C-alpha atoms as an extended CHARMM CRD file, in Angstrom:
* protein
*
       151  EXT
         1         1  UNK       CA            -22.0660000000       93.0640000000      -19.0480000000  PROA      1               0.0000000000
         2         2  UNK       CA            -24.1930000000       91.3300000000      -16.4490000000  PROA      2               0.0000000000
         3         3  UNK       CA            -22.9740000000       88.9570000000      -13.7500000000  PROA      3               0.0000000000
         4         4  UNK       CA            -23.9370000000       85.9180000000      -15.8460000000  PROA      4               0.0000000000
         5         5  UNK       CA            -21.7080000000       87.0020000000      -18.7220000000  PROA      5               0.0000000000
         6         6  UNK       CA            -24.5280000000       88.5280000000      -20.7600000000  PROA      6               0.0000000000
         7         7  UNK       CA            -23.0830000000       90.8010000000      -23.4210000000  PROA      7               0.0000000000
         8         8  UNK       CA            -26.3700000000       91.7820000000      -25.0920000000  PROA      8               0.0000000000
         9         9  UNK       CA            -26.1660000000       94.7450000000      -27.4660000000  PROA      9               0.0000000000
        10        10  UNK       CA            -22.4050000000       94.7160000000      -27.3170000000  PROA      10              0.0000000000
        11        11  UNK       CA            -19.8210000000       94.3820000000      -30.0500000000  PROA      11              0.0000000000
        12        12  UNK       CA            -16.1900000000       94.1140000000      -28.9720000000  PROA      12              0.0000000000
        13        13  UNK       CA            -13.2520000000       95.2590000000      -31.0380000000  PROA      13              0.0000000000
        14        14  UNK       CA            -11.3150000000       92.1900000000      -29.9140000000  PROA      14              0.0000000000
        15        15  UNK       CA            -12.0510000000       88.8480000000      -28.2790000000  PROA      15              0.0000000000
        16        16  UNK       CA             -9.0860000000       86.8800000000      -26.9240000000  PROA      16              0.0000000000
        17        17  UNK       CA             -9.7120000000       83.1720000000      -26.4710000000  PROA      17              0.0000000000
        18        18  UNK       CA             -7.4850000000       80.5840000000      -24.8130000000  PROA      18              0.0000000000
        19        19  UNK       CA             -5.4370000000       77.9830000000      -26.5820000000  PROA      19              0.0000000000
        20        20  UNK       CA             -6.4310000000       74.4060000000      -25.9960000000  PROA      20              0.0000000000
        21        21  UNK       CA             -4.7670000000       71.5850000000      -24.1610000000  PROA      21              0.0000000000
        22        22  UNK       CA             -5.8660000000       69.1950000000      -26.9490000000  PROA      22              0.0000000000
        23        23  UNK       CA             -3.9150000000       69.8760000000      -30.1180000000  PROA      23              0.0000000000
        24        24  UNK       CA             -3.2270000000       68.3800000000      -33.5000000000  PROA      24              0.0000000000
        25        25  UNK       CA              0.0470000000       66.4780000000      -33.7840000000  PROA      25              0.0000000000
        26        26  UNK       CA              1.2420000000       68.4200000000      -36.8460000000  PROA      26              0.0000000000
        27        27  UNK       CA              1.7390000000       72.0220000000      -37.8830000000  PROA      27              0.0000000000
        28        28  UNK       CA             -1.5520000000       73.7660000000      -38.6440000000  PROA      28              0.0000000000
        29        29  UNK       CA             -3.3370000000       77.1120000000      -38.6740000000  PROA      29              0.0000000000
        30        30  UNK       CA             -4.0650000000       78.2970000000      -35.1480000000  PROA      30              0.0000000000
        31        31  UNK       CA             -7.7950000000       78.1700000000      -35.9680000000  PROA      31              0.0000000000
        32        32  UNK       CA             -7.4170000000       74.4380000000      -36.6400000000  PROA      32              0.0000000000
        33        33  UNK       CA             -4.6880000000       73.4840000000      -34.1260000000  PROA      33              0.0000000000
        34        34  UNK       CA             -6.8000000000       73.4040000000      -30.9790000000  PROA      34              0.0000000000
        35        35  UNK       CA             -9.3630000000       70.6060000000      -31.0260000000  PROA      35              0.0000000000
        36        36  UNK       CA            -10.6000000000       70.4240000000      -27.4250000000  PROA      36              0.0000000000
        37        37  UNK       CA            -14.1850000000       71.1250000000      -26.4130000000  PROA      37              0.0000000000
        38        38  UNK       CA            -13.3400000000       74.1300000000      -24.1840000000  PROA      38              0.0000000000
        39        39  UNK       CA            -11.4350000000       75.9190000000      -26.9410000000  PROA      39              0.0000000000
        40        40  UNK       CA            -14.2140000000       75.1710000000      -29.4310000000  PROA      40              0.0000000000
        41        41  UNK       CA            -16.8460000000       76.5300000000      -27.0140000000  PROA      41              0.0000000000
        42        42  UNK       CA            -14.7990000000       79.7160000000      -26.5060000000  PROA      42              0.0000000000
        43        43  UNK       CA            -14.3880000000       80.0820000000      -30.2540000000  PROA      43              0.0000000000
        44        44  UNK       CA            -18.1170000000       79.6570000000      -30.8810000000  PROA      44              0.0000000000
        45        45  UNK       CA            -18.9840000000       82.2260000000      -28.1970000000  PROA      45              0.0000000000
        46        46  UNK       CA            -16.3770000000       84.6340000000      -29.5960000000  PROA      46              0.0000000000
        47        47  UNK       CA            -17.7550000000       84.2610000000      -33.1150000000  PROA      47              0.0000000000
        48        48  UNK       CA            -21.2850000000       84.8780000000      -31.8530000000  PROA      48              0.0000000000
        49        49  UNK       CA            -20.1580000000       88.2000000000      -30.3540000000  PROA      49              0.0000000000
        50        50  UNK       CA            -19.1550000000       89.2980000000      -33.8750000000  PROA      50              0.0000000000
        51        51  UNK       CA            -15.9780000000       91.0880000000      -32.8430000000  PROA      51              0.0000000000
        52        52  UNK       CA            -13.8460000000       93.0440000000      -35.2370000000  PROA      52              0.0000000000
        53        53  UNK       CA            -11.0370000000       90.5880000000      -34.4610000000  PROA      53              0.0000000000
        54        54  UNK       CA            -10.4380000000       87.2760000000      -32.6450000000  PROA      54              0.0000000000
        55        55  UNK       CA             -7.0240000000       86.2830000000      -31.3290000000  PROA      55              0.0000000000
        56        56  UNK       CA             -5.8980000000       83.1350000000      -29.5730000000  PROA      56              0.0000000000
        57        57  UNK       CA             -3.6520000000       83.4710000000      -26.5420000000  PROA      57              0.0000000000
        58        58  UNK       CA             -1.2390000000       80.5620000000      -26.8570000000  PROA      58              0.0000000000
        59        59  UNK       CA              0.7300000000       79.5230000000      -23.7950000000  PROA      59              0.0000000000
        60        60  UNK       CA              3.7830000000       79.0580000000      -26.0500000000  PROA      60              0.0000000000
        61        61  UNK       CA              3.4250000000       81.5890000000      -28.8780000000  PROA      61              0.0000000000
        62        62  UNK       CA              1.3890000000       84.3900000000      -27.3320000000  PROA      62              0.0000000000
        63        63  UNK       CA             -1.1320000000       86.2650000000      -29.4730000000  PROA      63              0.0000000000
        64        64  UNK       CA             -2.0480000000       84.3620000000      -32.6120000000  PROA      64              0.0000000000
        65        65  UNK       CA             -4.2370000000       85.3200000000      -35.5220000000  PROA      65              0.0000000000
        66        66  UNK       CA             -6.4930000000       82.4570000000      -36.5740000000  PROA      66              0.0000000000
        67        67  UNK       CA             -4.4970000000       82.0210000000      -39.7890000000  PROA      67              0.0000000000
        68        68  UNK       CA             -1.0510000000       81.8370000000      -38.1580000000  PROA      68              0.0000000000
        69        69  UNK       CA              0.5600000000       78.4460000000      -38.8020000000  PROA      69              0.0000000000
        70        70  UNK       CA              2.1660000000       76.9760000000      -35.6980000000  PROA      70              0.0000000000
        71        71  UNK       CA              3.8190000000       73.7730000000      -34.5850000000  PROA      71              0.0000000000
        72        72  UNK       CA              2.1900000000       71.6940000000      -31.8580000000  PROA      72              0.0000000000
        73        73  UNK       CA              3.6200000000       72.2120000000      -28.3820000000  PROA      73              0.0000000000
        74        74  UNK       CA              3.3050000000       71.0340000000      -24.8140000000  PROA      74              0.0000000000
        75        75  UNK       CA              3.5750000000       74.2520000000      -22.8260000000  PROA      75              0.0000000000
        76        76  UNK       CA              1.2440000000       75.2990000000      -20.0230000000  PROA      76              0.0000000000
        77        77  UNK       CA              0.7570000000       78.8310000000      -18.7460000000  PROA      77              0.0000000000
        78        78  UNK       CA              3.1100000000       79.5170000000      -15.8650000000  PROA      78              0.0000000000
        79        79  UNK       CA              5.9240000000       77.1890000000      -16.9810000000  PROA      79              0.0000000000
        80        80  UNK       CA              9.3860000000       78.4170000000      -17.9380000000  PROA      80              0.0000000000
        81        81  UNK       CA              8.6420000000       78.2140000000      -21.6960000000  PROA      81              0.0000000000
        82        82  UNK       CA              5.2930000000       79.9960000000      -21.3550000000  PROA      82              0.0000000000
        83        83  UNK       CA              4.5420000000       83.4330000000      -22.7400000000  PROA      83              0.0000000000
        84        84  UNK       CA              4.9960000000       86.3040000000      -20.2890000000  PROA      84              0.0000000000
        85        85  UNK       CA              3.0100000000       89.4850000000      -19.7680000000  PROA      85              0.0000000000
        86        86  UNK       CA              5.9870000000       91.5140000000      -21.0160000000  PROA      86              0.0000000000
        87        87  UNK       CA              6.2410000000       89.4740000000      -24.2330000000  PROA      87              0.0000000000
        88        88  UNK       CA              2.4780000000       89.8160000000      -24.7710000000  PROA      88              0.0000000000
        89        89  UNK       CA              2.6860000000       93.5680000000      -24.4460000000  PROA      89              0.0000000000
        90        90  UNK       CA              5.4770000000       93.6220000000      -27.0390000000  PROA      90              0.0000000000
        91        91  UNK       CA              3.3550000000       91.5030000000      -29.3950000000  PROA      91              0.0000000000
        92        92  UNK       CA              0.2920000000       93.7030000000      -28.9040000000  PROA      92              0.0000000000
        93        93  UNK       CA              2.4050000000       96.8130000000      -29.5100000000  PROA      93              0.0000000000
        94        94  UNK       CA              3.8510000000       95.3320000000      -32.7230000000  PROA      94              0.0000000000
        95        95  UNK       CA              0.3020000000       94.4800000000      -33.9000000000  PROA      95              0.0000000000
        96        96  UNK       CA             -0.8750000000       98.0020000000      -32.9910000000  PROA      96              0.0000000000
        97        97  UNK       CA             -3.7480000000       96.6500000000      -30.8980000000  PROA      97              0.0000000000
        98        98  UNK       CA             -2.8530000000       97.9600000000      -27.4320000000  PROA      98              0.0000000000
        99        99  UNK       CA             -5.5140000000      100.6760000000      -27.5280000000  PROA      99              0.0000000000
       100       100  UNK       CA             -8.4380000000       98.5430000000      -28.7060000000  PROA      100             0.0000000000
       101       101  UNK       CA            -11.5860000000       98.8950000000      -26.6290000000  PROA      101             0.0000000000
       102       102  UNK       CA            -13.7180000000       97.0900000000      -25.7040000000  PROA      102             0.0000000000
       103       103  UNK       CA            -11.8120000000       93.8310000000      -25.3570000000  PROA      103             0.0000000000
       104       104  UNK       CA            -13.3280000000       90.5700000000      -24.1060000000  PROA      104             0.0000000000
       105       105  UNK       CA            -11.2930000000       87.6930000000      -22.6580000000  PROA      105             0.0000000000
       106       106  UNK       CA            -12.9340000000       84.2860000000      -22.6930000000  PROA      106             0.0000000000
       107       107  UNK       CA            -11.1030000000       81.8250000000      -20.4760000000  PROA      107             0.0000000000
       108       108  UNK       CA            -10.0340000000       81.0390000000      -16.9660000000  PROA      108             0.0000000000
       109       109  UNK       CA             -8.3120000000       83.2420000000      -14.4160000000  PROA      109             0.0000000000
       110       110  UNK       CA             -4.7260000000       82.6880000000      -15.6370000000  PROA      110             0.0000000000
       111       111  UNK       CA             -5.7530000000       83.5260000000      -19.2010000000  PROA      111             0.0000000000
       112       112  UNK       CA             -7.7010000000       86.6200000000      -18.1390000000  PROA      112             0.0000000000
       113       113  UNK       CA             -4.8320000000       87.8560000000      -15.9480000000  PROA      113             0.0000000000
       114       114  UNK       CA             -2.4340000000       87.7050000000      -18.8980000000  PROA      114             0.0000000000
       115       115  UNK       CA             -4.9080000000       89.5260000000      -21.1410000000  PROA      115             0.0000000000
       116       116  UNK       CA             -5.4620000000       92.0920000000      -18.3900000000  PROA      116             0.0000000000
       117       117  UNK       CA             -1.7150000000       92.8620000000      -18.4430000000  PROA      117             0.0000000000
       118       118  UNK       CA             -2.3510000000       94.5170000000      -21.8320000000  PROA      118             0.0000000000
       119       119  UNK       CA             -5.9630000000       95.6430000000      -21.4820000000  PROA      119             0.0000000000
       120       120  UNK       CA             -6.6110000000       96.4330000000      -17.7810000000  PROA      120             0.0000000000
       121       121  UNK       CA            -10.3330000000       97.0260000000      -18.3680000000  PROA      121             0.0000000000
       122       122  UNK       CA            -10.9120000000       93.7700000000      -20.2630000000  PROA      122             0.0000000000
       123       123  UNK       CA            -14.3800000000       92.2810000000      -19.9090000000  PROA      123             0.0000000000
       124       124  UNK       CA            -14.2520000000       88.7260000000      -18.5500000000  PROA      124             0.0000000000
       125       125  UNK       CA            -17.7100000000       87.1600000000      -18.8310000000  PROA      125             0.0000000000
       126       126  UNK       CA            -16.5410000000       83.8150000000      -17.4200000000  PROA      126             0.0000000000
       127       127  UNK       CA            -15.2150000000       85.3730000000      -14.1980000000  PROA      127             0.0000000000
       128       128  UNK       CA            -17.0000000000       83.9800000000      -11.1720000000  PROA      128             0.0000000000
       129       129  UNK       CA            -18.5580000000       81.1510000000      -13.1740000000  PROA      129             0.0000000000
       130       130  UNK       CA            -16.7870000000       78.5540000000      -11.0710000000  PROA      130             0.0000000000
       131       131  UNK       CA            -15.5890000000       75.2690000000      -12.5290000000  PROA      131             0.0000000000
       132       132  UNK       CA            -15.2870000000       74.0930000000      -16.0930000000  PROA      132             0.0000000000
       133       133  UNK       CA            -18.8870000000       72.8840000000      -16.2820000000  PROA      133             0.0000000000
       134       134  UNK       CA            -20.2760000000       76.2730000000      -15.3390000000  PROA      134             0.0000000000
       135       135  UNK       CA            -17.9100000000       78.0320000000      -17.7290000000  PROA      135             0.0000000000
       136       136  UNK       CA            -19.0340000000       75.7250000000      -20.5550000000  PROA      136             0.0000000000
       137       137  UNK       CA            -22.6780000000       76.4460000000      -19.7060000000  PROA      137             0.0000000000
       138       138  UNK       CA            -22.0400000000       80.1850000000      -19.7430000000  PROA      138             0.0000000000
       139       139  UNK       CA            -20.2190000000       79.9150000000      -23.0930000000  PROA      139             0.0000000000
       140       140  UNK       CA            -23.1320000000       77.9470000000      -24.5560000000  PROA      140             0.0000000000
       141       141  UNK       CA            -25.6040000000       80.5470000000      -23.2790000000  PROA      141             0.0000000000
       142       142  UNK       CA            -23.5160000000       83.3540000000      -24.7820000000  PROA      142             0.0000000000
       143       143  UNK       CA            -23.4840000000       81.5590000000      -28.1370000000  PROA      143             0.0000000000
       144       144  UNK       CA            -27.2200000000       80.9080000000      -28.1490000000  PROA      144             0.0000000000
       145       145  UNK       CA            -28.1700000000       84.3950000000      -27.0100000000  PROA      145             0.0000000000
       146       146  UNK       CA            -25.9600000000       86.0440000000      -29.6240000000  PROA      146             0.0000000000
       147       147  UNK       CA            -27.2190000000       83.6740000000      -32.3490000000  PROA      147             0.0000000000
       148       148  UNK       CA            -30.8060000000       84.5650000000      -31.4260000000  PROA      148             0.0000000000
       149       149  UNK       CA            -29.9800000000       88.2550000000      -31.8390000000  PROA      149             0.0000000000
       150       150  UNK       CA            -28.8870000000       87.5450000000      -35.4260000000  PROA      150             0.0000000000
       151       151  UNK       CA            -32.2060000000       85.9590000000      -36.4840000000  PROA      151             0.0000000000
């Protein structure tokens, strides 16, 4: 992986994307629950990487498969109701995914730190990107570059 997040010629076993602050107001599949632009950009970049598996790291529920049905919530990472590193490790162990490699975490520092509690060598292509605008630009570039590789 290069400093700009370039993951050319790379296929991860797992990509973990962040939940979104914008959510539906009713129960829905995790893939449909998060409607904000940042989550959608992470999802598009993750899909372009063609991983074996994509999981969402929910601040409330922890590791979610895209098909998991969840209730809407108002929990931020770091609050008392938020998922902990210990609970994430238990979830990953129950899913038998602790030893996956390589793993990519798309998201900000808090998200990556939680993912790193399970996979210490996680690749974080958004690290060092700076603010949200730069992260969105890097996600868009990842999506376009990976899409170009498919054509």
